[in-house]
C-alpha positions in Angstrom: 12.5 -26.5 -34.7 12.5 -22.9 -33.8 15.8 -21.4 -32.6 16.3 -18.8 -30.0 17.4 -15.2 -30.8 20.9 -16.0 -29.5 21.1 -19.1 -31.6 20.0 -17.1 -34.6 22.6 -14.5 -33.9 25.4 -17.1 -33.7 24.0 -18.7 -37.0 24.2 -15.4 -38.8 27.7 -14.6 -37.4 29.2 -18.0 -38.3 27.6 -18.0 -41.8 28.9 -14.5 -42.5 32.4 -15.4 -41.3 32.5 -18.6 -43.4 31.2 -16.8 -46.5 33.9 -14.1 -46.2 36.8 -16.4 -45.4 35.9 -19.5 -47.5 33.6 -18.2 -50.2 30.0 -19.1 -50.6 30.3 -22.6 -52.1 32.9 -23.9 -49.7 31.2 -22.2 -46.7 27.9 -23.9 -47.4 29.5 -27.3 -47.9 31.5 -27.0 -44.7 28.7 -25.7 -42.5 26.1 -28.2 -43.6 28.2 -31.4 -43.8 29.0 -33.6 -40.8 32.6 -33.0 -39.8 34.4 -36.0 -38.3 36.9 -33.8 -36.5 34.2 -31.7 -34.9 31.9 -34.6 -34.3 28.9 -32.8 -35.7 27.6 -30.7 -38.5 29.4 -27.4 -37.9 26.3 -25.2 -38.2 24.6 -27.2 -35.5 27.6 -27.0 -33.3 28.0 -23.2 -33.8 24.4 -22.4 -32.9 24.2 -24.7 -29.9 26.2 -22.6 -27.5 29.1 -20.1 -27.3 31.7 -22.8 -26.9 30.5 -24.6 -30.0 30.5 -21.3 -31.8 34.2 -20.7 -30.9 35.1 -24.2 -32.0 33.6 -23.7 -35.4 35.0 -20.2 -35.7 38.5 -21.6 -35.1 37.9 -24.4 -37.7 36.7 -21.8 -40.3 39.8 -19.7 -39.7 42.1 -22.8 -40.0 40.4 -23.8 -43.3 40.9 -20.3 -44.7 44.7 -20.3 -44.0 46.9 -21.2 -47.0 48.6 -24.7 -46.8 51.9 -24.8 -45.0 54.8 -24.3 -47.4 52.5 -22.6 -49.9 52.9 -19.1 -51.3 53.3 -16.3 -48.8 
């Protein structure tokens, strides 16, 4: 299935963000595995539309945060 230029842009942005914040291995695993909380595979959700992108962007940022009570 061919994706639109806008979808390709969102795919590149979310992949880059995930790689920077999560590291390559965790980013690939997160983006390509069905996520129960999101109800979809994050990469599919992120490229679908701007709202999906924002949802996945927020999820990536949350994953990148240290656990509560951890080192500061």
